[in-house]
N, C-alpha and C positions, 0 to 999 in steps of 0.2 A: 416483523412479518405482517403485523396489522397495517403498518404504513404502506408497505409494498402492495398488500392486497387492495387497500383503498386507492392507491395510485392506478392500479390495473383496472379496477372496476368503475371508478368515478371520474377519471381524467380523460377518457376518450372524447367525449363531446366537447368539454372546455378546450381541449387541445385542437380539435377539429375547427372550432369556432375561431380560436386565436390565429391558427394558420390561415384560415379563409380570409380573415381581416388583413393579415400581413400580406398575403398574395395580392389582395385587391389594391393595396397601396404601393406595390412595387412598380417603379416607373422605368427601370433600366433593364428591360428584357426579361426573359423567362428564368425561373428558378431551376437549377440543374437537379438538385436532390435535397433530401432531408437527412441531416445527421443527428442521431439521438443515441443516448446511453443504452447499452445493450439490456440493462435491467428493466428499462421502460419498454417492454416488448409490445405493449399495446400500440405503440407508434407505427407499427407496420400497417395495421388496419387504417390508421389515419392517413399515412402516406399514400397507400393504394387508392383511397377515395379521391385523391387529387392527382392520381396517376404519376406520382413522384417516386423515383428510385429512393431507397432508404439505405444509408450507410450507417453502421453502428459504431459506437465509440466505447472503448474500455480504458478508464483512467488508471486501473490497477495493473498488476503484473500478469504476464502470460501464464506462468506456472500456477498462480493461485486460481486463475480462471479455469485452467485444466483440472485442478483439484475439484472445484465447484461443479464443473461439467461432468465429473466422474461420480457424483454422489449417487445417482441411481444404481450404477454398477457396484459401487462400494457397499451400498445397502444390500444388494443381491448377494454379494460375497460375504456378508456378515460382519464387515468392519463397522457398520453403523446399525443402530445407535452405538455410540462409544461406550465401552465397558472399562471401568477403572482398572480391572485386572489385566488389561491388554494394552495399556497406554504406550509401552515401550516397543511394541511389536511393529516391525517394519511393514510397510504396505508395498507388496511386490509389484503391484500395478502402477505405483507412483513413486519410484525412488527419487530422492533419498528420504521421503516423508515417512514418519511413524504415525501411528494412530493418533497420538496426542497432538500432531501437527495439523490435523484436518480442520479446515476453516468453518467450524460450526457456529451457529448462533445459539448460545446457551439458553435453555428453557423453551425453545420454540418446538412446535410440532414437526417431527422429522418427516412425516408423510407430506405435510403441506410444503415444507422447505424443498423436498425432492421434486414435488410437482412444479413448484415455481422455477427451479433451476432447469428442469426438463423443458419448460416453455421458453425460458431465456435462450437455451442452446438451440432449440427448434426454430425460434424466430431469428436468431443470429444466422443460422444456416440459410434461412430464406432471404436474408438481406443481400444487397449488391456487393458489400465489402465490409471490412472491419479495420478500424484505426486503433493502434495500440500505443500507450505511453510507455514504450520500452525500446530497446535497440537490439539489433540482431546479435551482436557479440555478447551481450549479457545473458540472453535467454534463447540461445540457438536451438537447443534440443526441444524445449517447450514450443518454440515457434514451429519447428518441423512437425511436431505432433498435432498442433492446431491446424496447420495447413492440410494435413491428412484427414483430420476429424471433420473439419467444417467445409472443405472444398469450395471456398470462396476466396477472392483476392484479399490479402492481408497486408496492411501498411503499418509496420512499426516505425514511427517517426519521432520517438522520444529521444532524450528527456524533454517533455513539454515545457518545463520552466525555463529551459535554455532557449526556447524559440519565442516564448511570450511570457512576460512577467505575470505572476499569479497575483490575485487580489489579496490584500493583507487582512481583509475582514471576512467574517463568516456569519451566516444566519443560524448556524447550529449552536445549541447550548453546549457547554463543555461537558465532556464525559466525566461522570463521578465514579471513577474506576478504582479508586484506591482507598483502603481502610486506614485507620490511624496507625495501627501497628506496623504495616508495611511502610507507611510514610516515615515513621521514626527510624526504622531500620535503615532505610535509604539515607536519611539525614546523618545518622552516625557512621555509616559506611563512608560517605563522602568526607565527613570531618576527620575520621581516623586514617584516611588514605594519605593525608599530608600533601595532597595535590590541590592546586587552585581549581575552583570550579564555579561555573555559572549554572544555576538551577532555576528552571521555569516551573512555578507552581501556580496554576490558574486558580482564581477565586472560585470556590465551590468544588474544587477537584477532590478534596478530602471529605469523606463522609462526616456529617455532623460538625463541620468546621467552615468558617467563612474564608479563612486563609491560613495563617501560620500559628494559630492559637495552640496547636498541639505540640509545638516545639517547647522543650524544657526551658525554664528561665535561664537567661544568660548564654544560650546556645550561640546566638549570632555574635555576641561580644567575644566569646571564646575563640571564634574563627580568626579574629584579629585581622580582618580584611582579606583572608585567604579564600573565602567563599562569598558569593553574592546570590541572593534569591530575589527573583523578579516575577511579575505577573505575566509579562509578555516580552518577547524579543524578536528582532528580525532574523529568523533562523538562517537564511541563506547567507546573510552578511557575517554572522558569527561563525558559521561553518567554514567560510572562506578565509577567516583570519588565521594566519600562520601559528598563532599561539595555541590553537585548539588541537589537542592530541587525541581525543576520543569523543564519541557522541553516544550517550546513554539514551536509547530510544525504544519505543514500543514497536517500531518497525511497520508502521503504516507505509504504503507504497511511496507516498510523497517524501517523507523524511528519509526513507531508504535510498531513493534516487538522489535526493539532495546530498546525502553523505557520500555516495559513490562519486557524484560529479565534483565534489570538493576534495575528494581523496582522504576522508576522515574515517578511520576505523570505528567500528560500532561495538557497543555493549548492548546486547539484545535482551529485552524483557517484554516479549509479546503477551498480550492478554486474550485476544479473541480474533475470530474470522481470519482474514488474509494475513494479519500480522504474524500468525503462527507459521504459515508457509514461507513468507518472506524471511523470517528469522532463520529458518532451517537452511534456506539457500545462502544466506549471508555467511553462516558458519560452516556448512558442509559442502557447498558447491563452489562458491566464489572464495570462501575462506578468508574473509576480510573483517571478521569480528568474532567475539566470544559471546556465548549465550548463558544467561542465568536461568538454569533449568531447575525447577522445583526448589529454588534457593530464596528463602525469605528471611535470612538473618545477616546481620551486619558483617560478621567475620568472613562469610563466604563471598558476599558482595565485594568486600574490601580486597579479597584475594584475587577476584577477577580484575578489579581495577589495577592492582599492582602487576598482574600478569601482562595486561595489555600495555601498560605505561612504562614498565621497568624491565621486563624479562625478554629473553631471546625470542620467544613465541610472538610477543608483541612487535618486535622488530620485523619478523617475517611477515606478519599481517600487514604492517605498514607498507612493506615493499610490494606485496600483492595488490594492496589498495591503490598504490601509486600507479601501477600498471593499468588497473581497471579505470582509474580516473582518466588516463590518457586515451583509452579506448572510447570512453564516453565523449571526450572532446573531439576525437577524430571522426566519430560517426556523423557529426553535424556539419563537417566541412565538405566542400565540393568533392565528390567522389566517395564520400563516406556512406555507410549503409543507410542511415536515417535521412541524409540529404537526398540520396537516390530514391528512397522510398517515398519521400515527400514529393519529389518530382513525378514519380509514377502516380501518386494520388491526384495531383493537380491535373495531369494528363487524363486520368481516368474520369474525373469529374467533368472535365472539359469535353469529353467525348459524348456526353448525354445531349 
């Protein structure tokens, strides 16, 4: 919240200055519009100062944005702030979400968060249009809701990574989201599953640990080559490999889309914000994965692995995922929903 607040209050003039310099050096005709992330709502003021139309971009899912946009209403209805005694309660206004699925930022001021989200929605409504990293067949109901709520042109042209390769580097520091106990339970669940695995553990990901120091002595040797732990890997290349039978993920939108596009069923273990919404859609709407809910011990984790990899339910999930993969592939081809949406977007921009 502090970062977002600083961006909102301190970046208007630097953004205006940078855009002014950019426009002064453009030699090939006028600029049609400014495209900026919806969370950077201050860019509306900057765009208007140059008389530029502003199109907003959302790299996350449509359903998670709907949940975020509903925070003021959910607060009014008493769902927020979240109470531990009501975690399993369904949210009638946002099926299939439960209260525990709301994309909250733990520890932040709820009033400040609601005010920020109110501004984001307000400035998105005031934009000329909205680009989404999703496709119609995946989030049809959420898309219809957003069209009704925002009343602006919407262009779902995803999956983005199939249109343009993503950078393999990040300026962000790794999340330190896992304590040592959880790390060890995951390690033993993987080892005891008797399935081969590739596990990415980023340096600094485990609290109070540089990398794998928490593993018991002899753990890696015990695996006898059945498991491999690495610091980084090319996620898309691995998911595309036919040997991969499941993807254990926190369900950020990018890995969720990667998994769908490569047809790999998911084991969902979300931690915070939109990961919670995405995981619920994976398991309850698209039904292409299983979720570890309030499960932090190796036996239950191992049970989920076996269910997905060995049992009939896992076979049914793989069949549904195969169909969803095909939809993701078809939407980008000529005549597909994302292909047509991208054409509409280019025509829309060209009309300025």
